[in-house]
C-alpha positions in Angstrom: -60.9 -14.4 170.7 -62.5 -15.3 174.0 -65.9 -17.1 174.0 -66.8 -15.4 177.3 -69.0 -12.2 177.3 -69.2 -11.7 181.0 -67.1 -13.2 183.8 -67.9 -12.5 187.4 -65.7 -13.8 190.2 -66.3 -13.6 193.9 -68.2 -10.4 193.4 -69.4 -8.6 196.6 -70.9 -5.2 197.4 -71.1 -3.9 201.0 -72.9 -0.8 202.2 -72.3 0.9 205.5 -75.5 1.6 207.5 -75.4 4.3 210.1 -78.1 4.7 212.7 -77.7 8.5 212.7 -75.6 11.2 211.0 -73.3 11.6 214.0 -72.1 8.0 213.6 -70.9 8.9 210.1 -68.8 11.7 211.5 -67.5 9.5 214.3 -66.5 6.8 211.8 -64.5 9.4 209.8 -62.6 10.7 212.8 -62.5 8.3 215.7 -60.8 5.2 214.2 -57.8 7.3 213.1 -57.4 8.8 216.6 -57.8 5.3 218.2 -55.1 3.9 216.0 -52.7 6.8 217.1 -53.1 5.7 220.7 -52.8 2.0 219.9 -56.4 1.2 220.5 -58.5 -1.2 218.5 -60.6 1.0 216.1 -64.3 1.0 216.9 -66.8 0.5 214.1 -69.8 2.9 214.1 -71.8 1.3 211.3 -73.5 -1.9 210.4 -72.5 -3.8 207.3 -75.1 -4.7 204.7 -74.0 -7.0 201.9 -76.2 -6.3 198.9 -74.3 -8.9 196.9 -72.0 -11.5 198.5 -69.5 -13.8 196.8 -71.2 -14.2 193.4 -69.4 -16.0 190.6 -70.6 -17.1 187.1 -69.7 -16.9 183.4 -71.9 -16.0 180.5 -70.8 -17.0 177.0 -71.2 -14.8 173.9 -74.7 -15.1 172.4 -76.3 -16.5 175.6 -79.4 -15.0 177.1 -79.4 -15.1 180.9 -82.1 -14.1 183.3 -81.7 -13.0 186.9 -84.5 -13.9 189.3 -85.1 -13.3 193.0 -87.4 -11.5 195.4 -87.2 -7.7 195.8 -84.1 -6.7 197.7 -82.1 -9.9 196.7 -79.4 -7.9 195.0 -80.4 -8.2 191.3 -80.2 -4.5 190.4 -76.9 -4.0 192.4 -75.4 -6.9 190.5 -76.4 -5.4 187.1 -75.0 -2.0 188.1 -71.6 -3.5 189.0 -71.5 -5.4 185.7 -72.3 -2.2 183.8 -69.7 -0.2 185.7 -72.0 2.3 187.4 -71.3 0.8 190.8 -67.9 -0.2 192.2 -67.7 -3.6 193.9 -66.3 -4.0 197.4 -64.6 -7.3 196.5 -64.2 -9.5 193.4 -63.7 -8.9 189.7 -65.8 -8.4 186.6 -64.6 -8.9 183.0 -66.8 -7.9 180.1 -66.0 -8.3 176.4 -67.7 -6.0 173.9 -69.9 -2.9 173.9 -72.5 -2.9 176.7 -75.9 -1.1 176.4 -78.0 -1.0 179.5 -81.5 -0.1 180.7 -80.9 -0.1 184.4 -83.8 2.1 185.5 -86.3 4.6 184.0 -84.4 7.4 182.3 -81.0 6.5 183.7 -78.3 8.6 182.0 -80.8 11.1 180.6 -80.8 14.8 181.5 -84.4 16.0 182.0 -83.5 19.5 180.9 -82.2 18.3 177.5 -84.5 17.5 174.6 -85.0 14.0 173.4 -82.8 14.6 170.4 -80.0 15.9 172.6 -80.3 13.0 175.0 -80.2 10.5 172.2 -76.9 12.0 170.9 -75.5 12.2 174.4 -76.4 8.7 175.4 -75.2 7.2 172.1 -71.9 8.9 172.4 -71.4 7.5 175.9 -71.9 4.0 174.3 -69.0 4.8 172.0 -70.7 5.7 168.8 -69.2 8.4 166.5 -71.1 11.4 165.3 -71.7 9.8 161.9 -72.9 6.5 163.4 -75.3 8.4 165.6 -76.7 10.2 162.5 -77.1 6.9 160.7 -79.0 5.4 163.6 -81.1 8.4 164.6 -84.0 7.8 162.2 -84.4 4.2 163.4 -84.2 5.3 167.0 -86.9 7.9 166.5 -89.1 5.4 164.5 -88.9 2.8 167.3 -89.5 5.2 170.1 -92.7 6.5 168.5 -92.7 9.9 170.3 -93.0 12.1 167.2 -92.6 15.8 167.7 -91.7 15.3 171.4 -88.2 14.4 170.3 -87.4 18.2 170.4 -89.1 18.8 173.7 -87.3 18.6 177.1 -87.4 15.2 178.8 -89.0 16.7 181.9 -92.2 17.0 179.8 -92.2 13.3 178.9 -94.5 10.6 180.4 -92.9 7.6 182.0 -93.9 5.5 178.9 -92.1 8.0 176.6 -89.0 7.9 178.8 -88.7 4.1 178.5 -89.5 4.1 174.8 -86.7 6.5 174.1 -84.2 4.7 176.4 -84.9 1.3 174.9 -84.8 2.6 171.4 -81.3 4.0 172.0 -80.0 0.9 173.8 -81.0 -1.6 171.0 -79.8 0.6 168.2 -76.2 1.2 169.3 -75.3 -2.3 168.1 -74.5 -3.7 171.5 -72.5 -6.8 172.1 -74.1 -7.1 175.5 -77.6 -5.8 176.4 -78.5 -5.4 180.1 -82.1 -4.8 181.1 -83.4 -4.3 184.6 -87.2 -4.6 184.6 -87.4 -1.4 182.5 -89.9 -3.0 180.0 -92.5 -3.4 182.6 -93.2 0.4 182.3 -94.3 0.3 178.7 -97.8 -0.4 177.5 -98.8 -3.9 176.1 -98.1 -3.0 172.5 -94.7 -1.6 173.3 -93.8 -4.6 175.4 -94.6 -6.9 172.5 -92.6 -4.7 170.1 -89.6 -4.8 172.6 -89.8 -8.6 172.9 -89.8 -9.0 169.2 -86.7 -6.8 168.9 -85.0 -8.6 171.8 -85.6 -11.9 170.0 -84.0 -10.6 166.9 -81.0 -9.4 168.8 -80.7 -12.8 170.5 -80.9 -14.5 167.1 -78.0 -12.4 165.8 -75.7 -13.3 168.6 -76.1 -10.4 171.1 -75.6 -11.5 174.7 -78.6 -10.5 176.8 -78.7 -10.2 180.6 -82.0 -9.2 182.2 -83.9 -9.0 185.4 -87.5 -9.9 185.4 -90.3 -11.1 187.7 -92.1 -12.6 184.7 -90.9 -16.2 185.0 -92.7 -17.1 181.7 -90.4 -14.6 179.8 -87.4 -16.0 181.5 -88.4 -19.6 180.6 -89.0 -18.6 177.0 -86.0 -16.5 176.3 -83.1 -17.7 178.6 -80.6 -20.5 178.2 -79.5 -20.0 181.9 -80.8 -18.4 185.0 -79.1 -16.8 188.0 -81.2 -17.0 191.2 -80.2 -14.5 193.9 -81.4 -14.6 197.5 -80.4 -12.2 200.2 -77.4 -11.1 198.0 -76.1 -14.6 197.5 -76.3 -16.8 194.4 -78.6 -19.6 195.3 -78.4 -21.4 191.9 -77.1 -20.9 188.3 -78.0 -23.0 185.3 -81.1 -24.7 183.8 -84.1 -22.3 183.7 -86.8 -25.0 184.1 -85.3 -26.6 187.2 -84.3 -23.3 188.9 -87.5 -21.4 188.2 -89.5 -24.4 189.5 -87.5 -24.3 192.7 -87.9 -20.5 192.9 -91.7 -20.6 192.3 -92.0 -23.4 194.9 -90.2 -21.3 197.5 -92.3 -18.2 196.7 -95.5 -20.2 197.0 -94.5 -21.5 200.4 -93.8 -18.0 201.5 -97.3 -17.1 200.4 -98.6 -19.9 202.5 -96.9 -18.5 205.6 -98.8 -15.2 205.1 -102.1 -16.8 204.2 -102.0 -19.2 207.1 -102.5 -16.3 209.4 -106.0 -15.8 207.8 -106.9 -19.5 208.0 -109.8 -20.2 210.4 -109.2 -22.5 213.3 -110.5 -26.0 212.7 -113.1 -27.2 215.1 -112.0 -30.6 216.2 -115.5 -31.7 217.3 -117.2 -30.8 214.1 -118.7 -33.9 212.5 -118.0 -34.7 208.8 -118.5 -37.7 206.5 -115.6 -39.0 204.3 -115.4 -42.0 202.1 -112.1 -43.9 201.8 -111.0 -44.4 198.2 -110.9 -47.9 196.8 -109.0 -47.9 193.6 -106.0 -49.7 191.9 -103.9 -46.5 192.5 -104.1 -47.2 196.3 -102.2 -50.5 195.7 -99.3 -48.8 194.1 -96.2 -47.7 196.0 -96.5 -44.0 196.8 -95.3 -41.8 193.9 -94.4 -44.8 191.7 -96.7 -43.5 188.9 -95.0 -40.1 188.6 -92.8 -39.4 185.6 -89.0 -39.0 186.0 -88.1 -35.5 187.1 -91.3 -34.8 189.1 -91.1 -32.4 191.9 -93.5 -31.0 194.6 -94.0 -28.2 197.0 -96.6 -27.3 199.6 -97.3 -27.3 203.3 -97.9 -31.0 203.4 -101.3 -31.1 205.2 -102.4 -33.5 202.4 -100.4 -35.3 199.7 -101.0 -36.5 196.1 -99.8 -40.1 196.2 -100.3 -41.3 192.6 -101.9 -40.3 189.4 -102.9 -41.7 186.0 -104.0 -40.2 182.7 -106.8 -42.2 181.1 -108.8 -42.2 177.8 -112.6 -42.3 177.5 -112.5 -46.0 178.0 -110.6 -45.7 181.3 -107.4 -47.1 179.8 -104.0 -45.5 180.7 -102.5 -43.6 177.8 -99.4 -41.7 176.9 -100.8 -40.2 173.7 -104.1 -38.2 173.5 -105.6 -37.4 170.1 -107.0 -34.0 169.4 -110.7 -33.7 170.6 -110.4 -37.0 172.5 -111.9 -37.2 175.9 -109.5 -37.7 178.8 -109.8 -38.6 182.5 -107.3 -37.5 185.1 -107.4 -39.6 188.3 -105.3 -39.1 191.3 -105.1 -40.4 194.9 -104.9 -38.0 197.8 -104.2 -38.7 201.5 -105.0 -36.1 204.2 -102.5 -36.1 207.2 -104.6 -33.5 209.1 -108.2 -32.2 208.7 -108.3 -29.7 205.8 -111.0 -27.1 205.6 -112.1 -25.7 202.2 -109.8 -27.7 199.9 -109.7 -27.2 196.1 -108.3 -29.6 193.5 -106.9 -28.8 190.1 -104.7 -29.6 187.2 -102.6 -27.8 184.6 -101.3 -28.8 181.2 -97.9 -27.2 180.5 -95.5 -27.1 177.6 -91.8 -28.3 178.0 -90.8 -24.7 178.9 -93.2 -24.7 181.8 -95.7 -22.3 180.4 -99.2 -23.1 181.7 -101.5 -23.6 178.7 -104.7 -25.0 180.2 -105.7 -25.3 183.9 -108.7 -25.6 186.1 -109.5 -25.7 189.8 -112.7 -26.9 191.5 -113.0 -23.4 193.0 -113.4 -22.1 189.5 -116.8 -23.8 189.3 -119.6 -22.7 191.7 -121.6 -25.9 191.1 -118.8 -28.1 192.6 -118.9 -28.8 196.3 -115.7 -30.2 197.8 -116.0 -31.8 201.2 -113.7 -31.2 204.1 -110.8 -33.6 204.2 -110.4 -35.8 207.3 -107.1 -36.8 208.7 -105.8 -40.3 207.8 -108.4 -40.6 205.0 -107.7 -41.3 201.3 -109.7 -39.6 198.5 -110.0 -40.4 194.8 -110.2 -37.3 192.6 -111.3 -37.4 188.9 -111.4 -34.6 186.4 -112.7 -35.1 182.8 -112.2 -33.0 179.8 -111.5 -32.9 176.1 -108.0 -32.5 174.6 -107.6 -29.3 172.6 -103.8 -29.1 172.6 -101.8 -28.8 169.4 -99.5 -31.6 168.5 -96.5 -31.9 170.9 -95.2 -33.0 174.2 -96.7 -31.7 177.5 -96.6 -32.3 181.2 -99.4 -32.6 183.8 -99.3 -30.7 187.1 -101.7 -31.5 189.9 -102.6 -29.4 192.9 -104.3 -29.4 196.2 -105.0 -25.9 197.5 -106.7 -24.4 200.5 -109.3 -21.6 200.0 -108.8 -18.7 202.3 -110.3 -15.2 202.5 -113.5 -16.0 200.5 -111.7 -17.6 197.6 -109.6 -14.4 197.1 -106.4 -16.3 197.8 -105.2 -20.0 198.1 -102.7 -21.8 200.1 -100.6 -24.4 198.4 -101.1 -27.7 200.2 -99.5 -30.0 197.7 -98.5 -29.2 194.1 -96.8 -31.9 192.0 -95.2 -30.6 188.8 -94.3 -33.0 185.9 -96.5 -35.7 187.4 -97.1 -37.2 184.0 -95.5 -36.5 180.6 -97.8 -37.1 177.6 -98.1 -36.4 173.9 -100.9 -34.7 172.1 -101.4 -35.9 168.5 -103.6 -35.0 165.5 -103.9 -38.7 164.8 -104.5 -39.7 161.2 -106.3 -36.5 160.3 -103.8 -34.4 158.4 -106.3 -31.6 158.2 -105.8 -30.8 161.8 -102.3 -29.4 161.3 -102.4 -25.8 162.6 -99.9 -23.3 164.2 -101.9 -22.5 167.4 -101.4 -23.7 170.9 -105.0 -25.0 171.3 -107.8 -26.0 169.0 -111.3 -24.7 169.0 -114.4 -25.2 166.7 -115.0 -22.1 164.7 -117.9 -21.3 162.4 -116.6 -20.1 159.0 -118.7 -18.3 156.4 -117.4 -17.5 152.9 -119.5 -15.6 150.4 -118.7 -13.9 147.2 -118.8 -10.1 147.8 
């Protein structure tokens, strides 16, 4: 028995792009005639490689996410894995029954009723008539479409479509479940229900392969990530590392667009800046950052060092619940920066942002213009409300553009500091939530 669920080797898909319909006819006839008269055949189309030379293996029971910008080849890759699209080159091996949600209502006939489509779809997955009957009530219960099950699908809303499609896919006992952003169509309650069922399938050993633009879901569910860019596999492996690189690249792309809206800096404009005097300035640049830190941004200013302090201004690695903390970091501006904003984020080890704040969130805070070749000391104070566990600190310098509607990323340092939140000696502070908050309780006999 192989331990591999999906094996993709040198997979490629090429489409022929014709400038006009006549070129399609020329391509069908002309090359044959040219070969007969010993001429080099002429090509009347342009090649577009939707997927190019992609290789990876997925083991049984693994959950793998596919990320990438629109048009990067994610859906094409899934269609080839599911067998609905023929590759130009390469090979695909799959082991076990595949259930797929490739797009809204794919495989359904709009003229058939929901009941007829369930039976048709389940039979295409390889279920016998008796197996379909055994699963039908559970499918109907999960879809929650009631009497509409006996109405033609053309009368269904988009939400009802995806409910029925997902209900069929997860109840045919698949060995491999493939999902292409289909869950984004459902309402919030249905998405939560789907995620709970997905988690149950993962726990029972189903191999899951899904495309999502929700990087938090990918971080939480996936053991591995495939990153596609322009049809090529840019990376495959650890979700935290790859998603960090993907988000950094996306943010820099955002910067390129927002920079067009940035106002020209007036060189002669006067401004006052105070150079920072602090022990951080005496450290070698970046020496205070934790192992595994990474950064992205356009580099107009840089975060040089950072420290996490307690209420007594002492460096700490453990913060107790409800204890005051101080984040202090040193910034150097390489060019003049108009309208800067400073911020921080506390994240869990999966990269989910739990608490964050920016100076631009507070109208009472005025941040001065940064002057080239000046250092600035930034301090942010707060109270620890995190549950017991290990967390990372992310720091950011952003540029405000378009009346604070959007921000450019000047310098973002992820995993700048790793720290632990603790309940300390108070055992009464054990609770299952992510953060702690004072709540007023009232208990009366009724």
